[in-house]
C-alpha distance (Angstrom), angle and dihedral (degrees) to the residues before:
residue distance angle dihedral
M1 . . .
A2 3.75 . .
E3 3.78 114.3 .
E4 3.80 98.0 -122.4
D5 3.83 104.1 43.0
D6 3.81 145.6 -5.0
G7 3.80 95.5 -70.7
Y8 3.81 124.8 112.5
V9 3.80 125.6 -128.7
L10 3.82 116.5 -140.3
R11 3.79 125.0 -172.0
F12 3.78 126.1 -163.3
Y13 3.80 127.8 -171.2
E14 3.80 128.7 -167.5
P15 3.86 106.2 -149.7
Y16 3.83 101.2 171.2
N17 3.83 103.5 70.8
A18 3.81 92.1 -112.8
S19 3.77 134.1 116.7
S20 3.80 110.6 -120.3
S21 3.77 142.9 -179.0
V22 3.79 114.2 -125.0
N23 3.80 120.4 -151.1
L24 3.80 111.5 -177.5
K25 3.81 118.8 -170.2
S26 3.79 122.3 -155.0
A27 3.81 131.3 -165.4
K28 3.82 87.2 -142.1
K29 3.77 127.4 49.9
I30 3.80 114.1 -96.8
K31 3.81 106.5 -129.6
K32 3.79 97.8 -174.7
A33 3.80 137.6 2.6
I34 3.78 125.6 -173.9
P35 3.80 127.8 -178.6
T36 3.78 115.1 -126.0
D37 3.76 138.7 -178.7
I38 3.81 121.0 -109.7
M39 3.83 89.5 -84.4
E40 3.83 89.4 54.1
N41 3.81 95.9 -109.9
Q42 3.80 111.8 145.1
I43 3.82 116.5 -102.6
D44 3.79 127.5 -163.7
N45 3.81 104.4 -157.7
F46 3.82 98.9 78.0
D47 3.82 128.2 80.8
V48 3.79 121.0 -142.3
K49 3.81 122.5 171.0
I50 3.80 122.5 -152.4
T51 3.81 111.5 -142.8
D52 3.81 131.2 -169.5
R53 3.82 94.1 -79.3
G54 3.78 105.7 4.5
L55 3.76 145.0 -3.1
E56 3.80 140.6 -88.4
F57 3.79 134.7 -151.4
N58 3.80 142.0 147.1
I59 3.79 123.9 -109.6
K60 3.82 127.1 -158.9
P61 3.81 127.3 -139.1
F62 3.82 112.0 -66.9
E63 3.80 90.9 -4.9
I64 3.80 123.7 148.6
V65 3.81 113.1 -146.6
T66 3.79 120.6 -165.4
L67 3.80 119.6 -167.3
K68 3.76 129.8 -179.7
I69 3.79 112.6 -151.0
W70 3.78 137.6 -176.1
L71 3.81 121.1 -153.4
G72 3.78 129.7 -143.2
D73 3.80 133.2 -168.4
């Protein structure tokens, strides 16, 4: 869990020098997802799409992506 509230922090790393699409499935609905930097400060230059039961985004070679998410029912 994130230190300041009931959100969760997820980190993804692309180790194979390839751009990829990430499709994360969740047993619970994701209410909100915001991209952050490594220090968990919100950033605006990254697109993440919330789907029916998960989220989708693209990751670049050797990139670290940090997302803060909040779950629903």
